PAZAPA-4460 file (N, C-alpha, C; in steps of 0.05 Angstrom, whole numbers, plus 32768, in hexadecimal, padded with zeros to 4 digits):
% residues 266
    n_x    n_y    n_z   ca_x   ca_y   ca_z    c_x    c_y    c_z   seq   type   mol
   8795   8719   859C   877D   8717   858B   876A   8701   8595     1      M     A
   8775   86E8   859C   8765   86D2   85A5   8757   86DA   85BF     2      K     A
   8765   86E8   85D1   8759   86F0   85EA   8742   8703   85E6     3      I     A
   8746   8716   85D3   8730   8729   85CD   8718   871B   85C3     4      T     A
   871B   8708   85B1   8704   86F9   85A6   86F6   86E9   85BC     5      I     A
   8706   86DD   85CD   86FA   86CE   85E3   86EA   86DF   85F5     6      L     A
   86F4   86F7   85FC   86E6   870A   860D   86CB   8712   8601     7      I     A
   86CB   8719   85E7   86B3   8721   85D9   869E   870B   85D9     8      R     A
   86A7   86F2   85D4   8695   86DC   85D3   8688   86D7   85EF     9      C     A
   8699   86D9   8603   868F   86D4   861E   867B   86E9   8626    10      T     A
   8681   8703   8620   866E   8718   8625   8653   8711   8619    11      F     A
   8653   8708   8600   863A   8702   85F2   862B   86EB   8600    12      A     A
   863A   86D6   8608   862D   86BF   8615   8620   86C7   862F    13      L     A
   862D   86D8   863E   8623   86DF   8658   8608   86ED   8657    14      L     A
   8601   86F9   8641   85E8   8708   863F   85D0   86F6   8643    15      L     A
   85D2   86DC   863F   85BB   86CB   8641   85B6   86C2   865E    16      I     A
   85C7   86C9   8670   85C4   86C0   868C   85B7   86D6   869D    17      F     A
   85AA   86CE   86B2   859B   86E1   86C3   85AD   86E9   86DB    18      T     A
   85A4   86FF   86E7   85B2   870A   86FE   85B2   86F6   8715    19      T     A
   85C9   86F3   8722   85CB   86E1   8739   85C9   86EF   8754    20      S     A
   85D7   8706   8757   85D6   8714   8770   85D6   8732   876B    21      I     A
   85CD   8741   8780   85CD   875E   877F   85DE   8768   8796    22      H     A
   85E7   8781   8795   85F4   878E   87AB   85E8   87AA   87AD    23      A     A
   85D1   87AD   87BB   85C4   87C6   87BE   85BF   87D4   87A3    24      Q     A
   85B9   87C3   878E   85B4   87CD   8773   85CB   87DA   8766    25      N     A
   85E3   87D8   8771   85FA   87E4   8764   8605   87D4   874E    26      K     A
   8601   87BA   874F   860B   87A9   8739   85FB   878F   8737    27      F     A
   85FE   8782   8720   85F2   8768   871B   8608   8755   8713    28      K     A
   8604   873B   8719   8618   8727   8713   860C   8712   8701    29      V     A
   861B   870A   86EC   8613   86F5   86D9   8628   86DF   86D9    30      Y     A
   861F   86C6   86D6   8631   86B0   86D4   862B   86A1   86BA    31      Y     A
   8641   8696   86AE   863D   8686   8696   863A   8669   869C    32      S     A
   863E   8661   86B5   863B   8645   86BD   862E   8643   86D8    33      G     A
   862C   862B   86E3   861E   8626   86FC   8631   8622   8713    34      E     A
   864A   8625   870F   865E   861F   8724   865A   8631   873C    35      S     A
   8659   8624   8754   8657   8633   876D   8672   8636   877A    36      K     A
   8686   8627   8770   86A1   8629   877B   86B4   861F   8766    37      S     A
   86CE   8622   876B   86E3   8618   8759   86F7   8609   8769    38      N     A
   870A   85FD   875B   871F   85ED   8768   873A   85FC   876A    39      T     A
   873A   8615   8762   8754   8623   8761   875D   862B   877E    40      Y     A
   874A   8630   8790   8752   8639   87AB   8765   8651   87A9    41      N     A
   875D   8665   8799   876F   867C   8795   8777   868A   87AF    42      F     A
   8790   8690   87B1   879B   869F   87C8   878B   86B9   87CB    43      D     A
   8781   86BD   87E4   876F   86D4   87E9   877D   86EF   87E5    44      K     A
   8795   86F1   87F0   87A3   870B   87EF   87AA   8713   87D2    45      F     A
   87B8   8701   87C4   87C2   8709   87A9   87AB   870D   8796    46      I     A
   8795   86FE   879A   877D   8702   8789   8771   871D   878F    47      F     A
   876E   8724   87A8   8763   873E   87B0   8774   8754   87A7    48      T     A
   878F   8752   87AB   87A1   8767   87A3   879F   876E   8786    49      H     A
   879E   875A   8775   879C   875F   8758   8781   876C   8751    50      N     A
   876B   8761   875A   8752   8768   874F   8745   8781   875D    51      F     A
   874B   8786   8776   8740   879F   8781   874C   87B7   8772    52      F     A
   8766   87B5   876B   8773   87CB   875D   876A   87CC   873F    53      A     A
   876B   87B5   8732   8766   87B6   8715   8748   87B9   870E    54      D     A
   8737   87AB   871C   871A   87AC   8716   870D   87C6   871F    55      A     A
   8716   87D1   8735   8708   87E8   8741   8717   8802   873E    56      F     A
   8731   8802   8743   873F   881C   8742   8747   8823   8725    57      Y     A
   874E   8810   8715   8754   8817   86F9   873C   881F   86E9    58      R     A
   8724   8818   86F3   870B   881F   86E4   86FB   8835   86F2    59      T     A
   8705   883F   8708   86F7   8853   8718   86DE   8849   8726    60      D     A
   86D9   882F   8725   86C2   8824   8733   86C4   8827   8751    61      L     A
   86DC   882B   875B   86E0   882E   8778   86D0   8847   8782    62      Y     A
   86CA   885A   8770   86BB   8871   8778   869D   886A   877D    63      K     A
   8695   8853   8773   8678   884B   8776   8674   8835   878A    64      Q     A
   868A   8828   8792   8687   8810   87A3   8695   8814   87BE    65      L     A
   868B   8808   87D3   8699   8808   87EC   86A9   87EE   87EF    66      N     A
   86B8   87ED   8805   86CA   87D6   8808   86BB   87BB   880A    67      S     A
   86A4   87BC   8817   8694   87A3   8819   868B   8799   87FE    68      Q     A
   8683   87AB   87ED   867A   87A3   87D2   8691   8799   87C1    69      E     A
   86A8   87A6   87C3   86C0   879D   87B5   86C7   8781   87BF    70      M     A
   86C6   877D   87D9   86CD   8762   87E5   86BA   874D   87DA    71      A     A
   86A0   8754   87D8   868C   8741   87CF   8692   8739   87B2    72      Q     A
   8699   874C   87A1   869F   8746   8785   86B8   8735   8783    73      I     A
   86CD   873D   8791   86E6   872E   8790   86E2   8711   8799    74      I     A
   86D4   870D   87AF   86D0   86F2   87BA   86BE   86E2   87A8    75      E     A
   86AB   86EE   879C   869A   86DF   8789   86AB   86D4   8772    76      T     A
   86BC   86E4   8767   86CD   86DB   8751   86E1   86C6   875B    77      V     A
   86EE   86CB   8772   8702   86B9   877C   86F6   869D   8781    78      R     A
   86DE   869C   878B   86D2   8683   8792   86C5   8674   877B    79      Q     A
   86BA   8683   8767   86A8   8677   8754   86B3   8676   8737    80      R     A
   86C7   8685   8730   86D0   8685   8715   86DD   866A   870E    81      I     A
   86D8   8661   86F6   86E5   8649   86EC   86E6   864A   86CD    82      S     A
   86F2   8637   86C1   86F3   8637   86A4   86D7   8635   8697    83      K     A
   86C5   862A   86A7   86A9   8627   869D   8696   863B   86A8    84      D     A
   86A0   864E   86B8   868F   8661   86C5   869B   867D   86C4    85      N     A
   8696   868C   86AF   869E   86A8   86AE   868B   86B8   86BF    86      A     A
   8694   86CF   86C9   8683   86DF   86DB   8684   86FC   86D1    87      I     A
   866D   8708   86CE   866B   8723   86C5   865B   8734   86D9    88      K     A
   8666   874C   86DF   865A   875F   86F0   8652   8777   86E0    89      F     A
   8639   8780   86E4   862F   8798   86D6   8627   87AD   86EA    90      V     A
   8631   87C5   86E6   862C   87DB   86F8   861E   87F2   86E9    91      F     A
   8604   87F6   86EF   85F5   880B   86E0   8602   8826   86E4    92      P     A
   8603   8835   86CE   860E   8850   86CE   85F9   8864   86C4    93      Q     A
   85F6   887B   86D1   85E1   888D   86C9   85E5   889C   86AF    94      P     A
   85FE   88A2   86A7   8603   88B3   8690   8615   88A6   867B    95      T     A
   861B   888D   867E   862D   887F   866A   8625   8862   866A    96      Q     A
   8630   8852   8657   862A   8836   8657   8630   8829   8672    97      P     A
   8621   8814   8678   8626   8806   8691   8642   87FC   8692    98      D     A
   864E   87FC   86AA   8669   87F2   86AE   8667   87D3   86AF    99      A     A
   867B   87C6   86A3   867C   87A9   86A2   8697   879F   86A9   100      E     A
   8698   878A   86BB   86B0   877B   86C1   86AB   875E   86BA   101      L     A
   86BC   8753   86AA   86B8   8737   86A2   86D1   8727   86AA   102      L     A
   86CD   8712   86BA   86E3   8701   86C2   86E0   86E6   86B5   103      F     A
   86F5   86DD   86A7   86F4   86C3   869A   870F   86B4   869F   104      T     A
   870E   869A   869C   8727   868A   869D   872A   867C   8682   105      I     A
   8742   8680   8676   8749   8672   865E   875D   865C   8667   106      Q     A
   8755   8643   8667   8765   862E   8674   877D   8625   8663   107      P     A
   877C   862A   8649   8792   861F   8638   879D   8635   8626   108      E     A
   87B4   8640   862E   87C3   8652   861D   87E0   8648   861D   109      T     A
   87F0   8653   860C   880C   864A   860A   881B   864F   8624   110      K     A
   8810   8661   8635   881D   8667   864E   880E   865B   8666   111      D     A
   87FC   8649   8660   87EC   863D   8675   87D2   864C   867A   112      G     A
   87C3   8645   868E   87A9   8651   8693   87AC   866F   869B   113      P     A
   8799   867F   8691   8799   869C   8699   877D   86A4   86A1   114      I     A
   877C   86B7   86B3   8763   86C4   86BB   8762   86E0   86AE   115      L     A
   874C   86E6   86A1   874A   86FF   8693   8735   8711   86A0   116      I     A
   873C   872A   86A3   8729   873F   86AC   8725   8752   8694   117      L     A
   870D   8752   8689   8706   8763   8673   86F2   8778   867C   118      A     A
   86F6   8791   8674   86E4   87A6   867C   86DB   87B6   8663   119      T     A
   86C8   87C7   8667   86C0   87DA   8651   86C8   87F6   8659   120      N     A
   86DF   87F8   8668   86E9   8812   8671   86FF   881C   865F   121      F     A
   86FA   8834   8654   870E   8841   8643   8721   8851   8655   122      D     A
   8739   8848   8659   874B   8855   866C   8754   8870   8663   123      Q     A
   8755   8874   8649   875E   888E   863E   8749   88A4   8645   124      E     A
   8730   889E   8640   871B   88B1   8645   870D   88AE   8660   125      N     A
   8715   889A   866F   870B   8896   868A   86EC   8893   868A   126      R     A
   86E2   8882   8679   86C5   887E   8678   86BF   8862   866D   127      K     A
   86A7   8859   8673   869E   883F   8669   8692   8842   864D   128      F     A
   8698   8830   863B   8690   8832   861F   8686   8817   8615   129      T     A
   867C   8818   85FC   8674   8800   85EF   8686   87FB   85D7   130      N     A
   8690   87E2   85D3   869F   87DA   85BC   86B7   87EB   85B7   131      D     A
   86C6   87F1   85CC   86DF   8800   85C9   86F6   87EC   85CB   132      N     A
   8706   87E9   85B6   871C   87D5   85B7   8732   87DC   85CB   133      P     A
   8732   87F5   85D4   8747   87FD   85E7   873E   87FC   8604   134      N     A
   8727   87EF   8609   871E   87EC   8625   8731   87DB   8635   135      N     A
   8731   87E0   864F   8744   87D3   8661   8740   87B5   8662   136      L     A
   8755   87A6   865D   8755   8789   8660   876F   8781   866E   137      V     A
   876D   8770   8682   8785   8767   8691   8784   8748   8692   138      R     A
   879B   873B   8690   879B   871E   8694   87B1   8716   86A6   139      W     A
   87AC   86FF   86B3   87BD   86F6   86C9   87C3   86D8   86C5   140      Y     A
   87DB   86D0   86CA   87E2   86B4   86C9   87D9   86A6   86E2   141      F     A
   87CE   868E   86DF   87C7   867E   86F6   87DE   866B   86FC   142      I     A
   87EB   866E   8712   8801   865E   871B   87FB   8652   8736   143      R     A
   87F5   8638   8735   87EC   862A   874E   87D2   8638   8757   144      D     A
   87D2   8643   876F   87B9   8651   8778   87BD   8670   8778   145      N     A
   87D0   8679   8768   87D5   8696   8766   87CC   86A0   874B   146      L     A
   87C3   86B9   874A   87BF   86C8   8731   87D4   86DD   8730   147      V     A
   87E4   86DD   871B   87FB   86EE   8719   87F9   86FF   8700   148      I     A
   87F8   871A   8704   87F8   872C   86ED   8810   8727   86DC   149      Y     A
   880D   8727   86C2   8822   871F   86B0   883C   872D   86B4   150      R     A
   883C   8746   86BC   8855   8755   86C0   8861   8750   86DB   151      K     A
   8854   8740   86EC   885F   8739   8706   886C   871E   8708   152      N     A
   886C   8710   86F1   887A   86F6   86F1   8897   86F9   86F8   153      L     A
   88A2   86E6   8707   88BD   86E8   8710   88D1   86EA   86F9   154      F     A
   88E4   86FB   86FB   88F9   86FF   86E7   8914   86FF   86F4   155      D     A
   8924   86EA   86F0   893E   86E8   86FD   8951   86FE   86F6   156      A     A
   894F   8707   86DD   8961   871D   86D4   895B   8736   86E3   157      V     A
   8941   873C   86E5   8939   8755   86F3   8940   8752   8711   158      E     A
   893C   873B   871C   8943   8736   8738   8960   873D   873D   159      E     A
   8972   8733   872C   898F   8738   872F   8995   8756   872D   160      K     A
   8988   8763   871A   898C   8780   8717   8984   878F   8730   161      M     A
   896D   8788   873B   8963   8796   8753   8975   8791   876B   162      L     A
   897F   8778   876D   8992   8772   8783   89AB   8782   8780   163      I     A
   89B6   8783   8767   89CF   8792   8762   89CB   87AF   8768   164      D     A
   89B4   87BA   8762   89AE   87D6   8767   89A5   87DB   8784   165      E     A
   89A2   87C6   8794   8998   87C8   87AF   897D   87D7   87B0   166      M     A
   896D   87D0   879C   8952   87DC   879A   893E   87CB   87A9   167      N     A
   893F   87CD   87C4   892E   87BB   87D4   8910   87BF   87D0   168      N     A
   8908   87D7   87CA   88EB   87DC   87C7   88E0   87CD   87AF   169      G     A
   88ED   87CF   8798   88E3   87C0   8781   88E7   87A2   8783   170      D     A
   88FB   879A   8792   8900   877E   8797   88E9   8772   87A8   171      L     A
   88E1   8782   87BC   88CA   8779   87CD   88B1   8776   87BC   172      V     A
   88AC   8789   87AB   8894   8788   8799   8895   876F   8788   173      E     A
   88AD   8768   877D   88B0   8750   876D   88A9   8737   877D   174      M     A
   88B5   8735   8794   88B2   871D   87A5   8895   871A   87AF   175      Y     A
   8888   8730   87B5   886D   872E   87C0   8859   8724   87AC   176      L     A
   885C   872C   8793   8847   8728   877F   884E   8716   8768   177      F     A
   8865   8708   876A   886C   86F5   8756   8860   86D9   875D   178      D     A
   8867   86C5   874D   885A   86AB   8750   886B   8698   8761   179      E     A
   8882   86A1   876B   8893   868F   877B   888D   8695   8799   180      I     A
   887F   8683   87A5   8876   8687   87C1   888D   868A   87D4   181      K     A
   88A3   867C   87D0   88B9   867D   87E2   88C7   8698   87E2   182      S     A
   88C2   86A8   87CE   88CE   86C3   87CD   88C2   86D5   87E3   183      N     A
   88AA   86CF   87EC   889E   86DF   8801   88AE   86DF   881B   184      N     A
   88BE   86CA   881F   88CE   86C8   8838   88E5   86DD   8838   185      T     A
   88EA   86E8   8821   8900   86FC   881F   88F6   8719   8824   186      K     A
   88DC   871C   8825   88D0   8737   8826   88D5   8746   8840   187      V     A
   88D0   8738   8856   88D1   8746   8870   88EC   8753   8875   188      E     A
   8901   8745   8870   891C   8750   8875   8922   8768   8863   189      G     A
   8919   8767   884A   891E   877D   8838   890E   8796   8841   190      L     A
   88F6   8791   884A   88E6   87A8   8854   88F2   87B5   886C   191      L     A
   88FB   87A4   887F   8908   87AF   8897   8921   87BF   8890   192      N     A
   892F   87B7   887B   8947   87C5   8873   8940   87E1   8869   193      A     A
   892A   87E4   885B   8921   87FE   8851   8917   880F   8869   194      V     A
   8907   8803   887A   88FA   8813   888F   890F   881D   88A3   195      I     A
   8924   880E   88A8   8938   8816   88BB   894F   8826   88AF   196      T     A
   894F   8829   8895   8964   8838   8887   8960   8856   888A   197      D     A
   8972   8863   8898   8970   8880   889D   8972   8890   8883   198      E     A
   897E   8884   886F   8981   8893   8856   896B   888D   8841   199      N     A
   8958   887C   8849   8942   8875   8836   8931   888E   8832   200      A     A
   8927   8892   881A   8916   88A9   8815   88FA   88A5   8821   201      T     A
   88EC   88BB   8825   88D1   88B9   882F   88C0   88A8   881D   202      I     A
   88C3   88AB   8803   88B4   889B   87F0   88B9   887E   87F4   203      D     A
   88D3   8876   87F7   88DA   885A   87FA   88CE   884F   8814   204      N     A
   88CE   885F   882A   88C4   8855   8843   88A5   8853   8842   205      K     A
   8898   8865   8834   887B   8863   8831   8873   8848   8824   206      L     A
   8881   8842   880E   887B   8829   8800   8883   8811   8811   207      F     A
   8898   8814   8821   88A0   87FD   8833   888A   87F7   8847   208      A     A
   887D   880C   8852   8867   8807   8865   884F   87FB   8856   209      Y     A
   884A   8804   883E   8834   87F9   882E   883A   87DB   8829   210      L     A
   8852   87D5   881F   8859   87B9   881A   8859   87A8   8833   211      Y     A
   8860   87B4   8849   885F   87A6   8863   8843   879D   8869   212      Q     A
   8830   87B0   8866   8813   87A9   8869   880C   8792   8857   213      Q     A
   8813   8793   883E   880C   877F   882B   881A   8764   8830   214      E     A
   8832   8766   883A   8841   874D   8841   8832   873F   8858   215      Y     A
   882A   874D   886C   881C   8740   8882   8801   8736   887A   216      Y     A
   87F3   8744   8868   87DA   873A   885D   87DF   8720   884D   217      L     A
   87F5   871F   883F   87FB   8707   882F   8800   86EE   8840   218      S     A
   880A   86F2   8858   880F   86DB   886A   87F9   86D7   887F   219      I     A
   87E4   86E7   887D   87CD   86E4   888E   87D0   86EF   88AA   220      G     A
   87E3   8701   88AE   87E8   870D   88C8   87D8   8728   88CA   221      N     A
   87BF   8725   88D1   87AD   873C   88D1   87B5   8752   88E4   222      K     A
   87BE   874B   88FC   87C6   875E   8910   87DD   876F   8907   223      E     A
   87F2   8762   88FD   8809   8771   88F3   8802   8781   88DA   224      Q     A
   87F0   8777   88CA   87E8   8787   88B2   87DA   87A0   88BB   225      A     A
   87C8   879E   88CF   87BB   87B6   88D9   87CE   87CA   88E5   226      L     A
   87E2   87C0   88F3   87F7   87D1   88FF   8806   87DF   88E9   227      Q     A
   880E   87D1   88D4   881C   87DD   88BE   880B   87F2   88AF   228      S     A
   87F1   87EC   88AD   87DF   87FF   88A1   87DE   8819   88B1   229      N     A
   87DD   8816   88CC   87DD   882D   88DD   87F6   883E   88DA   230      K     A
   880D   8830   88D9   8827   883E   88D6   8828   884C   88BB   231      I     A
   881F   883E   88A6   881E   8849   888B   880E   8863   888B   232      F     A
   87F6   8863   8896   87E5   887B   8896   87F2   8892   88A7   233      N     A
   87FD   888B   88BE   880A   88A0   88CE   8822   88AC   88C0   234      E     A
   8832   889B   88B3   8849   88A5   88A4   8840   88B6   888D   235      F     A
   882B   88AE   887F   8820   88BE   8869   8817   88D9   8873   236      Y     A
   8808   88DA   8889   87FE   88F3   8894   8815   8906   889C   237      T     A
   8829   88FA   88A8   8840   890A   88B2   884F   8917   889B   238      T     A
   8851   8909   8884   8863   8912   886F   8853   891C   8856   239      H     A
   8839   891D   8858   8829   8927   8841   8830   8944   883B   240      E     A
   8837   8948   8822   8840   8963   8819   885C   896A   8821   241      G     A
   8869   8958   882F   8885   895C   8838   8896   8943   8831   242      K     A
   8895   893B   8818   88A2   8923   880F   8890   890F   8802   243      G     A
   8876   8911   8809   8862   8900   87FD   8850   8912   87EC   244      I     A
   8850   890C   87D2   8840   891D   87C0   8822   8918   87C3   245      D     A
   8813   892D   87BE   87F6   892A   87C1   87EA   8916   87AD   246      K     A
   87F9   890F   8798   87EF   88FC   8785   87ED   88E0   8792   247      S     A
   87F9   88DC   87A9   87F9   88C2   87B7   87DF   88BF   87C7   248      Y     A
   87CD   88D1   87C6   87B3   88CF   87D4   87A5   88B5   87CC   249      T     A
   87A6   88AF   87B2   8799   8896   87A9   87A7   887E   87B3   250      L     A
   87C1   887F   87B5   87D0   8868   87C0   87C7   8862   87DD   251      L     A
   87C4   8877   87EC   87BB   8874   8808   879F   8868   8809   252      K     A
   878D   8872   87F8   8772   8867   87F7   8772   8849   87F0   253      A     A
   8783   8842   87DD   8785   8826   87D4   8790   8814   87EA   254      M     A
   87A4   881E   87F9   87AF   880E   880F   879A   8809   8824   255      A     A
   878A   881D   882A   8775   881A   883F   875E   8808   8835   256      N     A
   8757   880B   881B   8742   87FA   8810   874A   87DD   8810   257      T     A
   8763   87D8   8808   876D   87BC   8807   876C   87B0   8823   258      E     A
   8774   87C0   8837   8773   87B7   8853   8756   87B0   885B   259      M     A
   8743   87C2   8854   8727   87BE   885C   871C   87A5   884E   260      E     A
   8722   87A1   8834   8718   878A   8826   8723   8770   8832   261      I     A
   873C   876F   8838   8748   8757   8844   873C   8751   885F   262      M     A
   8736   8766   886F   8729   8761   8889   870E   8755   8885   263      Q     A
   86FF   875E   8871   86E5   8753   886C   86E5   8736   8862   264      L     A
   86FB   872F   8854   86FD   8714   8849   8708   8700   885C   265      L     A
   8714   8709   8872   8721   86F7   8885   8710   86F2   889E   266      N     A
***
């Protein structure tokens, strides 16, 4: 309830500010403060990974934006958001209310500082609306220089269960996106175990190649990330319709978009 009230108040406050930048008239940007930078130094990969998916793919805005525009939005938020500077993006829509993305930081909660992404996107009806209490809202814990989606926080009980079940794929996902940086050192070996396992399913290997790309992006190894992206796409093409369901088309698009955005940001 407190988060919802905060979001509504911030939306109202932002209305008094003027547009700061344009991107070929596709969107406008509003700030609630004057901050040109912040002190968080947010990790580029984990920030991009969370927000390219949640801000653009969960809202269908990816259909209107190219990778360069997504990168511009992500980097604007990463560099400039602070507790005193909320950032709102408005995307004009021809047949429905304008799309809105609002990024705010709430510095003091019982769980520490959080970063909130509030939208006016109704996920059930797949459209932008006004004053719908069911519109998409996501929040992320700020841990050091990482933004961690609440469901990705490290869980020792779940870790033990995944180890006992030898579920290397889900274990990799936990280690890649949790708040414990040292867990990333466990990822490469787990991925290699899946990739070289002759009994691994096509589905498991597909995700292993995807996570391999993301692992290399997370440690800043651009060349290896590009190679993993190439292998991922070749594997996908080889097995599409023969072990890889057509519903994974969006997964492929997201993998390639994430790769393109990270190339633009580095």
